[in-house]
N, CA and C atoms as an extended XYZ file, in Angstrom:
345
Properties=species:S:1:pos:R:3:atomname:S:1:resname:S:1:resid:I:1 pbc="F F F"
N         3.611      -27.644      -50.354 N   UNK     1
C         4.743      -27.921      -49.492 CA  UNK     1
C         5.789      -28.760      -50.215 C   UNK     1
N         5.356      -29.655      -51.110 N   UNK     2
C         6.323      -30.522      -51.792 CA  UNK     2
C         7.140      -29.751      -52.809 C   UNK     2
N         6.622      -28.623      -53.326 N   UNK     3
C         7.362      -27.864      -54.345 CA  UNK     3
C         8.644      -27.272      -53.774 C   UNK     3
N         8.589      -26.532      -52.640 N   UNK     4
C         9.851      -25.996      -52.101 CA  UNK     4
C        10.852      -27.093      -51.747 C   UNK     4
N        10.343      -28.221      -51.253 N   UNK     5
C        11.257      -29.323      -50.912 CA  UNK     5
C        11.931      -29.872      -52.156 C   UNK     5
N        11.163      -30.022      -53.242 N   UNK     6
C        11.758      -30.583      -54.447 CA  UNK     6
C        12.725      -29.597      -55.097 C   UNK     6
N        12.440      -28.310      -55.004 N   UNK     7
C        13.343      -27.308      -55.574 CA  UNK     7
C        14.650      -27.261      -54.798 C   UNK     7
N        14.542      -27.242      -53.465 N   UNK     8
C        15.747      -27.110      -52.642 CA  UNK     8
C        16.462      -28.439      -52.466 C   UNK     8
N        15.751      -29.524      -52.685 N   UNK     9
C        16.356      -30.827      -52.444 CA  UNK     9
C        16.402      -31.168      -50.965 C   UNK     9
N        15.785      -30.358      -50.142 N   UNK    10
C        15.801      -30.551      -48.696 CA  UNK    10
C        14.518      -31.245      -48.279 C   UNK    10
N        14.630      -32.467      -47.810 N   UNK    11
C        13.452      -33.206      -47.390 CA  UNK    11
C        13.213      -33.078      -45.895 C   UNK    11
N        14.177      -32.573      -45.148 N   UNK    12
C        14.008      -32.382      -43.709 CA  UNK    12
C        13.424      -31.000      -43.454 C   UNK    12
N        12.227      -30.981      -42.874 N   UNK    13
C        11.592      -29.699      -42.589 CA  UNK    13
C        12.052      -29.201      -41.228 C   UNK    13
N        12.689      -28.009      -41.206 N   UNK    14
C        13.158      -27.430      -39.957 CA  UNK    14
C        12.038      -26.641      -39.311 C   UNK    14
N        12.057      -26.598      -37.994 N   UNK    15
C        11.057      -25.851      -37.245 CA  UNK    15
C        11.761      -24.941      -36.240 C   UNK    15
N        10.977      -24.298      -35.406 N   UNK    16
C        11.536      -23.441      -34.357 CA  UNK    16
C        12.396      -24.276      -33.421 C   UNK    16
N        13.482      -23.684      -32.962 N   UNK    17
C        14.415      -24.352      -32.051 CA  UNK    17
C        14.628      -23.471      -30.833 C   UNK    17
N        14.829      -24.087      -29.689 N   UNK    18
C        15.268      -23.319      -28.527 CA  UNK    18
C        16.728      -23.656      -28.291 C   UNK    18
N        17.438      -22.734      -27.721 N   UNK    19
C        18.850      -22.952      -27.460 CA  UNK    19
C        19.379      -21.880      -26.537 C   UNK    19
N        20.670      -21.878      -26.357 N   UNK    20
C        21.331      -20.899      -25.496 CA  UNK    20
C        22.353      -20.118      -26.296 C   UNK    20
N        22.486      -18.836      -25.972 N   UNK    21
C        23.468      -17.981      -26.635 CA  UNK    21
C        24.863      -18.439      -26.224 C   UNK    21
N        25.706      -18.761      -27.219 N   UNK    22
C        27.086      -19.170      -26.944 CA  UNK    22
C        28.093      -18.146      -27.456 C   UNK    22
N        27.623      -17.213      -28.286 N   UNK    23
C        28.483      -16.138      -28.788 CA  UNK    23
C        27.605      -14.939      -29.072 C   UNK    23
N        28.031      -13.756      -28.628 N   UNK    24
C        27.266      -12.542      -28.862 CA  UNK    24
C        28.213      -11.356      -28.764 C   UNK    24
N        28.685      -10.917      -29.928 N   UNK    25
C        29.645       -9.820      -29.939 CA  UNK    25
C        29.651       -9.168      -31.308 C   UNK    25
N        29.800       -7.845      -31.336 N   UNK    26
C        29.907       -7.121      -32.599 CA  UNK    26
C        28.730       -7.315      -33.529 C   UNK    26
N        27.536       -7.483      -32.971 N   UNK    27
C        26.345       -7.672      -33.797 CA  UNK    27
C        26.139       -9.090      -34.285 C   UNK    27
N        27.050       -9.982      -33.975 N   UNK    28
C        26.919      -11.384      -34.386 CA  UNK    28
C        26.503      -12.225      -33.189 C   UNK    28
N        25.757      -13.295      -33.466 N   UNK    29
C        25.273      -14.164      -32.405 CA  UNK    29
C        25.251      -15.609      -32.880 C   UNK    29
N        25.612      -16.526      -31.989 N   UNK    30
C        25.517      -17.954      -32.254 CA  UNK    30
C        24.722      -18.595      -31.129 C   UNK    30
N        23.927      -19.603      -31.489 N   UNK    31
C        23.062      -20.281      -30.541 CA  UNK    31
C        23.314      -21.780      -30.626 C   UNK    31
N        23.430      -22.427      -29.462 N   UNK    32
C        23.577      -23.883      -29.412 CA  UNK    32
C        22.307      -24.474      -28.826 C   UNK    32
N        21.796      -25.485      -29.492 N   UNK    33
C        20.595      -26.188      -29.029 CA  UNK    33
C        20.632      -27.570      -29.625 C   UNK    33
N        19.464      -28.061      -30.063 N   UNK    34
C        19.451      -29.375      -30.702 CA  UNK    34
C        20.235      -29.340      -32.011 C   UNK    34
N        20.309      -28.120      -32.625 N   UNK    35
C        21.207      -27.899      -33.759 CA  UNK    35
C        21.977      -26.627      -33.472 C   UNK    35
N        23.161      -26.500      -33.984 N   UNK    36
C        23.944      -25.275      -33.795 CA  UNK    36
C        23.584      -24.253      -34.842 C   UNK    36
N        23.427      -23.028      -34.437 N   UNK    37
C        23.109      -21.942      -35.361 CA  UNK    37
C        24.178      -20.874      -35.232 C   UNK    37
N        24.927      -20.655      -36.312 N   UNK    38
C        25.952      -19.615      -36.311 CA  UNK    38
C        25.481      -18.437      -37.134 C   UNK    38
N        26.012      -17.264      -36.838 N   UNK    39
C        25.660      -16.025      -37.525 CA  UNK    39
C        24.140      -15.842      -37.577 C   UNK    39
N        23.516      -15.981      -36.406 N   UNK    40
C        22.070      -15.858      -36.273 CA  UNK    40
C        21.666      -14.390      -36.403 C   UNK    40
N        20.689      -14.132      -37.222 N   UNK    41
C        20.128      -12.788      -37.350 CA  UNK    41
C        19.139      -12.596      -36.206 C   UNK    41
N        18.828      -11.328      -35.865 N   UNK    42
C        17.886      -11.041      -34.777 CA  UNK    42
C        16.696      -10.275      -35.320 C   UNK    42
N        15.495      -10.713      -34.977 N   UNK    43
C        14.278       -9.995      -35.338 CA  UNK    43
C        13.891       -9.126      -34.149 C   UNK    43
N        13.973       -7.813      -34.324 N   UNK    44
C        13.663       -6.871      -33.253 CA  UNK    44
C        12.865       -5.711      -33.837 C   UNK    44
N        12.109       -5.007      -32.993 N   UNK    45
C        11.425       -3.813      -33.496 CA  UNK    45
C        12.436       -2.781      -33.983 C   UNK    45
N        12.042       -1.977      -34.974 N   UNK    46
C        12.907       -0.938      -35.499 CA  UNK    46
C        13.337        0.003      -34.371 C   UNK    46
N        14.597        0.356      -34.358 N   UNK    47
C        15.108        1.288      -33.372 CA  UNK    47
C        15.641        0.633      -32.111 C   UNK    47
N        15.565       -0.678      -32.033 N   UNK    48
C        16.083       -1.395      -30.867 CA  UNK    48
C        17.171       -2.347      -31.333 C   UNK    48
N        18.264       -2.369      -30.622 N   UNK    49
C        19.347       -3.305      -30.895 CA  UNK    49
C        19.763       -3.919      -29.571 C   UNK    49
N        20.236       -5.144      -29.611 N   UNK    50
C        20.692       -5.765      -28.379 CA  UNK    50
C        21.796       -6.770      -28.657 C   UNK    50
N        22.537       -7.054      -27.627 N   UNK    51
C        23.535       -8.109      -27.649 CA  UNK    51
C        23.215       -9.003      -26.463 C   UNK    51
N        22.637      -10.149      -26.728 N   UNK    52
C        22.166      -11.037      -25.659 CA  UNK    52
C        23.339      -11.598      -24.859 C   UNK    52
N        23.205      -11.646      -23.530 N   UNK    53
C        24.260      -12.230      -22.702 CA  UNK    53
C        24.411      -13.730      -22.962 C   UNK    53
N        25.613      -14.217      -22.790 N   UNK    54
C        25.860      -15.652      -22.955 CA  UNK    54
C        24.974      -16.435      -22.002 C   UNK    54
N        24.473      -17.562      -22.486 N   UNK    55
C        23.652      -18.448      -21.671 CA  UNK    55
C        22.166      -18.164      -21.716 C   UNK    55
N        21.751      -17.003      -22.252 N   UNK    56
C        20.316      -16.703      -22.326 CA  UNK    56
C        19.624      -17.704      -23.251 C   UNK    56
N        18.419      -18.100      -22.888 N   UNK    57
C        17.624      -19.026      -23.695 CA  UNK    57
C        16.946      -18.248      -24.813 C   UNK    57
N        16.986      -18.794      -26.026 N   UNK    58
C        16.422      -18.117      -27.188 CA  UNK    58
C        15.454      -19.024      -27.937 C   UNK    58
N        14.689      -18.408      -28.841 N   UNK    59
C        13.871      -19.129      -29.800 CA  UNK    59
C        14.354      -18.701      -31.176 C   UNK    59
N        14.750      -19.671      -31.985 N   UNK    60
C        15.303      -19.411      -33.311 CA  UNK    60
C        14.458      -20.137      -34.342 C   UNK    60
N        14.160      -19.451      -35.457 N   UNK    61
C        13.389      -20.063      -36.534 CA  UNK    61
C        14.164      -19.948      -37.843 C   UNK    61
N        13.950      -20.909      -38.738 N   UNK    62
C        14.575      -20.784      -40.059 CA  UNK    62
C        13.758      -19.844      -40.940 C   UNK    62
N        14.449      -18.893      -41.598 N   UNK    63
C        13.811      -17.988      -42.539 CA  UNK    63
C        14.681      -17.990      -43.785 C   UNK    63
N        14.170      -18.555      -44.864 N   UNK    64
C        14.978      -18.687      -46.066 CA  UNK    64
C        16.193      -19.544      -45.768 C   UNK    64
N        17.366      -19.032      -46.082 N   UNK    65
C        18.604      -19.769      -45.820 CA  UNK    65
C        19.295      -19.307      -44.545 C   UNK    65
N        18.585      -18.579      -43.690 N   UNK    66
C        19.195      -18.043      -42.473 CA  UNK    66
C        18.427      -18.511      -41.237 C   UNK    66
N        19.083      -18.426      -40.102 N   UNK    67
C        18.438      -18.659      -38.824 CA  UNK    67
C        18.207      -17.299      -38.189 C   UNK    67
N        16.991      -17.089      -37.645 N   UNK    68
C        16.631      -15.800      -37.058 CA  UNK    68
C        16.169      -16.017      -35.623 C   UNK    68
N        16.799      -15.286      -34.713 N   UNK    69
C        16.390      -15.315      -33.310 CA  UNK    69
C        15.191      -14.388      -33.173 C   UNK    69
N        14.046      -14.939      -32.762 N   UNK    70
C        12.850      -14.116      -32.621 CA  UNK    70
C        12.676      -13.624      -31.195 C   UNK    70
N        13.591      -13.997      -30.317 N   UNK    71
C        13.529      -13.462      -28.965 CA  UNK    71
C        14.273      -14.294      -27.950 C   UNK    71
N        14.476      -13.663      -26.817 N   UNK    72
C        15.078      -14.318      -25.666 CA  UNK    72
C        13.937      -14.666      -24.729 C   UNK    72
N        13.954      -15.874      -24.196 N   UNK    73
C        12.887      -16.325      -23.313 CA  UNK    73
C        13.019      -15.599      -21.975 C   UNK    73
N        11.976      -14.849      -21.616 N   UNK    74
C        12.003      -14.079      -20.374 CA  UNK    74
C        12.017      -15.033      -19.180 C   UNK    74
N        12.904      -14.746      -18.237 N   UNK    75
C        13.024      -15.643      -17.082 CA  UNK    75
C        12.962      -14.906      -15.751 C   UNK    75
N        12.449      -13.682      -15.762 N   UNK    76
C        12.376      -12.960      -14.496 CA  UNK    76
C        10.940      -12.529      -14.204 C   UNK    76
N        10.649      -12.371      -12.924 N   UNK    77
C         9.340      -11.888      -12.509 CA  UNK    77
C         9.435      -10.381      -12.395 C   UNK    77
N         8.853       -9.658      -13.342 N   UNK    78
C         9.044       -8.217      -13.397 CA  UNK    78
C         7.866       -7.407      -12.870 C   UNK    78
N         6.792       -8.050      -12.490 N   UNK    79
C         5.612       -7.382      -11.918 CA  UNK    79
C         5.042       -6.274      -12.794 C   UNK    79
N         5.151       -6.409      -14.101 N   UNK    80
C         4.557       -5.425      -15.001 CA  UNK    80
C         3.061       -5.686      -15.137 C   UNK    80
N         2.297       -4.605      -15.258 N   UNK    81
C         0.882       -4.729      -15.559 CA  UNK    81
C         0.725       -4.855      -17.071 C   UNK    81
N        -0.425       -5.362      -17.521 N   UNK    82
C        -0.681       -5.461      -18.950 CA  UNK    82
C        -0.507       -4.096      -19.587 C   UNK    82
N         0.229       -4.038      -20.693 N   UNK    83
C         0.431       -2.794      -21.420 CA  UNK    83
C         1.670       -2.010      -21.017 C   UNK    83
N         2.365       -2.428      -19.960 N   UNK    84
C         3.572       -1.719      -19.538 CA  UNK    84
C         4.802       -2.312      -20.222 C   UNK    84
N         5.859       -1.493      -20.294 N   UNK    85
C         7.085       -1.900      -20.984 CA  UNK    85
C         8.283       -1.653      -20.079 C   UNK    85
N         9.231       -2.590      -20.105 N   UNK    86
C        10.485       -2.414      -19.373 CA  UNK    86
C        11.645       -2.681      -20.313 C   UNK    86
N        12.622       -1.785      -20.314 N   UNK    87
C        13.888       -1.998      -21.008 CA  UNK    87
C        14.950       -2.142      -19.925 C   UNK    87
N        15.817       -3.120      -20.049 N   UNK    88
C        16.851       -3.295      -19.028 CA  UNK    88
C        18.104       -3.890      -19.635 C   UNK    88
N        19.221       -3.696      -18.942 N   UNK    89
C        20.495       -4.266      -19.388 CA  UNK    89
C        20.981       -5.240      -18.327 C   UNK    89
N        21.939       -6.061      -18.694 N   UNK    90
C        22.487       -7.019      -17.722 CA  UNK    90
C        23.289       -6.304      -16.637 C   UNK    90
N        23.668       -5.043      -16.869 N   UNK    91
C        24.411       -4.272      -15.880 CA  UNK    91
C        23.534       -3.589      -14.841 C   UNK    91
N        22.216       -3.675      -14.999 N   UNK    92
C        21.308       -3.128      -13.999 CA  UNK    92
C        20.556       -1.879      -14.410 C   UNK    92
N        20.863       -1.279      -15.566 N   UNK    93
C        20.105       -0.116      -16.021 CA  UNK    93
C        18.684       -0.553      -16.359 C   UNK    93
N        17.690        0.302      -16.010 N   UNK    94
C        16.301       -0.091      -16.241 CA  UNK    94
C        15.433        1.132      -16.498 C   UNK    94
N        14.555        1.025      -17.489 N   UNK    95
C        13.545        2.037      -17.791 CA  UNK    95
C        12.197        1.329      -17.824 C   UNK    95
N        11.223        1.883      -17.089 N   UNK    96
C         9.874        1.308      -17.064 CA  UNK    96
C         8.890        2.378      -17.509 C   UNK    96
N         8.056        2.035      -18.498 N   UNK    97
C         6.976        2.908      -18.954 CA  UNK    97
C         5.688        2.366      -18.351 C   UNK    97
N         5.098        3.114      -17.410 N   UNK    98
C         3.911        2.675      -16.680 CA  UNK    98
C         2.633        3.096      -17.410 C   UNK    98
N         1.559        2.397      -17.154 N   UNK    99
C         0.262        2.694      -17.780 CA  UNK    99
C        -0.272        4.071      -17.408 C   UNK    99
N         0.072        4.585      -16.249 N   UNK   100
C        -0.448        5.886      -15.816 CA  UNK   100
C         0.363        7.059      -16.375 C   UNK   100
N         1.324        6.777      -17.248 N   UNK   101
C         2.140        7.826      -17.857 CA  UNK   101
C         3.453        8.078      -17.139 C   UNK   101
N         3.644        7.471      -15.996 N   UNK   102
C         4.884        7.605      -15.242 CA  UNK   102
C         6.009        6.860      -15.950 C   UNK   102
N         7.209        7.441      -15.917 N   UNK   103
C         8.410        6.789      -16.434 CA  UNK   103
C         9.384        6.641      -15.276 C   UNK   103
N         9.921        5.457      -15.109 N   UNK   104
C        10.892        5.205      -14.045 CA  UNK   104
C        12.216        4.857      -14.706 C   UNK   104
N        13.252        5.647      -14.399 N   UNK   105
C        14.586        5.401      -14.957 CA  UNK   105
C        15.533        5.146      -13.793 C   UNK   105
N        16.026        3.918      -13.711 N   UNK   106
C        16.938        3.520      -12.635 CA  UNK   106
C        16.428        3.944      -11.259 C   UNK   106
N        15.123        3.760      -11.030 N   UNK   107
C        14.523        4.068       -9.738 CA  UNK   107
C        14.023        5.491       -9.594 C   UNK   107
N        14.433        6.389      -10.468 N   UNK   108
C        13.978        7.777      -10.393 CA  UNK   108
C        12.649        7.898      -11.138 C   UNK   108
N        11.618        8.432      -10.473 N   UNK   109
C        10.263        8.506      -11.019 CA  UNK   109
C        10.036        9.857      -11.673 C   UNK   109
N         9.534        9.822      -12.908 N   UNK   110
C         9.153       11.011      -13.654 CA  UNK   110
C         7.640       10.928      -13.899 C   UNK   110
N         6.897       11.821      -13.261 N   UNK   111
C         5.441       11.813      -13.397 CA  UNK   111
C         5.025       12.325      -14.761 C   UNK   111
N         3.853       11.905      -15.178 N   UNK   112
C         3.274       12.363      -16.438 CA  UNK   112
C         2.999       13.852      -16.344 C   UNK   112
N         3.279       14.587      -17.411 N   UNK   113
C         3.005       16.012      -17.445 CA  UNK   113
C         1.499       16.240      -17.440 C   UNK   113
N         1.067       17.326      -16.778 N   UNK   114
C        -0.347       17.676      -16.762 CA  UNK   114
C        -0.789       18.066      -18.162 C   UNK   114
N        -2.004       17.697      -18.484 N   UNK   115
C        -2.515       18.000      -19.824 CA  UNK   115
C        -3.259       19.294      -19.867 C   UNK   115
């Protein structure tokens, strides 16, 4: 641990921070918390992109010389069962993948195809 500190000259060890989104536009994001983080990168699964709404609570970690948002703190009761997935937007669009194979898109139910 002392080697990276001596190389970088940084004796203050940074850790995970929580904060709120204060800017989110054009793929760029800034977070304000105990420290301000500008041009925050986002860690997301491949094929998913998002622009977090202002005010959302986040968890940000230092990675190399950058700050990376590892997620937005979920604040809603979504009644999902273990193993289910929900994608939603702040405008109300919603897709739910249910354990029984059913897909629900904006309230419209699509049953699993017979095998």
